[in-house]
N, C-alpha and C positions, 0 to 999 in steps of 0.2 A: 532381446529387450525383455526384462521381467514383466510378468503380468501384474494386475492390480493388487492381488493379495501379497505377492512377493514384494512389491513396492511398499505396501503398508508395513510389512514385517521389517524391511530394511530401514524404513523411516524411523522406527522405534530404536534403532541402534545408532543413529547419527547423533553425535554429541551436540551438533548445532541445531537440533530440533527438540521441541517440547510440545505438550498437549494439555489443554485445559478443557476438560469435559464439563457438561452441564452439572453433574453431581459434585464437582469441586468448586463451583462458582462462589459459594459463601467463603471458602478458604482463600480464594484468589490464587493467582499465579505465584509460585514461590519466589520468583525474581522481581515481582512488582516493587518498584522503588529502589531496586538494587541491581538493575541491568548493567550499568556502567561499572560499578564496583566489583560485583561477583561474577558476571559473565564475561564482559569484555576486558576488564582489568585496566580501564583507562577512563578519563573524563571527557572523551570526545562526544560531540552531539549525537543524539539518537534520532534516526530517520525511520519512519514506519511506512511500509507499503501494505495497504489493506486490499484484500482480494487479490493476492499476488499470483495466484495460479501456479504456473510452472517455475516461478521465481526468477524469470529472465531479467526483469527490470530491477529487482532487488540486487541481483548479482552484478548487473551492468552498472548500477549506481555505485556499488561498493568498489568495483574496479576503477571507476572514474575518480573516486575521492576516498583515499585510504585514511584520511583524517576524520572520518565520520563512521559511525556504526549503523548498520542497516538491518532492520528486522522485517521479514515478510510474514504476513498473516493470511491464512486461508483455511477453510474447513476441510478441504480434501487433501489428505496426506499423500495419496498417489500422485497428485499434481505437484505438490511441494517437493516430492522426491527428486525431481529433475534438478532444481536449483540447489537443493541441499547436498545432493551427491556431487555436483560440480564444485560447490564451495568447499566440500570436504576434500575432494581429490586435488584441488588447486590450493589447498591450505590457506583459505581466506579467513583470517581471524576477526574480520569486521562484519561478518554475516551470521545471522541467526534466523530461525523460522519458528513460528508458533502455529500449531493447528488448533483452531477454535472458531466459533462463530463471531462475526463482526459485532453482533449484539452484545457479546461478552467482553468487548475490548477494554472497557474501563476497569475490569477485574484483572487485567494483565499488566497494567502499568499504574504507577502512582500519579497523583495530581501534578500536572506540569512537568512530567518526566520526559515527554517527547518534544523534540525541537521542530520537527517537520513531518508532514504527512503527504503521501502520494496515493491517488486513486487512478490506476491505469486500466482503462477499458473495462470498467465495471458493467455488469448486466444492466442495460438501460431500463429494464422492466417497463416496456412501452404499453402494456395492456392497461385498459381502463381499470381503475381501482387498485393499481399496483404501486402508486406513488410512495406509499409507506415503505416499500422495499428498496427504493432507490438510495444509494449510498450517500447522496447529498441531500436527502430529506432532512428537515430540521431536527427530527428526533435523533438521527445519526450524528448530525453536527453537534448536538448537545453532548453526546457521548464523547466525541473527539475533543470537544472544548475542555472536558475535565482532565484529559491527559496531556493536552498540547500546551506548551509554554505560552504565556501571553505574547501575542504578536507573531507567533510562529505561523509559517505559511502552509496552506493546503493546496496541493496541485491536482488538477483533473486533466487527464488525457482521454479522449473518446473519439470514436468514429461516428457516434450517434448524434445527429442534429437535435433530436428531441431531448436527449440527456443533457447536452450542452445548454440548450435554451432553458430547460427546466432549472438547471443549476444557476444560471444568470438571474432567473426570476426569483429564486430563493435568496440569492445574495442581495438583490435589490429590496426584496420584501423585508429582510432582516437588517437592512442597512449595514451590511458588512463591507469592510474595505476591499475593493477589487484592485489587485495589483496589475494583472495582465489578462488579456482575453483576445483570442483570435479564432476565427472559424476555418482558417487554413494555415496551420502551423508551418507547413513546408514552404509556403510562399511568404509568410510573415511570421517571424519568430520575435515577438515583442520583448521577450526577456533578454535576448542576446546570448542565452545559454546554449551553446552548440550541442551539449549532451542531450538536449530535448529532442533533437532530430537524429542524433547518432545512435542512441540507445533505443532499440526496438524490441518489443515482445514479438512472439510468433504471430499473434493476431495482427499486430500493427504492420508487420511485414506483408501479410496477406492483403490487408486493407489498402496499403499504399501501392502494391503491385496491381491492384484492380483500379487504381486511380481515385480511390475514395479520399476525401479530405479529412485530415485529422484536426480535431478541435482541441483547444487547450485554454484553461483559465487557471489563475492563481489568486487566492484571496486569503484573508485573515478571518479568524473567528472572534477576534477582539481588537 
């Protein structure tokens, strides 16, 4: 298995990977507004996974639905390397990865360019005073709203009760449309989408093996 530096070096060679550093923020991502046309070469819906880690969920979603394009975003290229390498070796044309901070996400895509967003097991940031870092904080939701098509769904899967409850509080406070919510996804899958329980990240596999309950909610930002 390559070490971290080797993974970073190989990451830069993958055609399905790109990087938007801080110093290029004003320029924006070169594919912003042109992902369908110039990268994927089709008009299929764009689905975004934020904080994708090793990219297992991005890849799993792409395998599950070849009529959509999937883009995983994370700041750590050595993590993305796993999913990017798998997608490259298995010739998956509907997968791409972007290495950047979630704070910069509105510079990677045009207004309304994304059809759907996934947050899979984000850091719950449970410490006092860390609410601003949570990926369902209103400041982050404002960023997502700029790139998400009107009425597009945002999904959250988490093992953290505090993250789940915090998100429901934000949804209620902002009066956002809540489509589905469950505190035990494997007992009650309110969406009826079997891929929700079939596709698992490495962390989800560990959590479920320990008997921890997986929480899920799906809501709209408009």
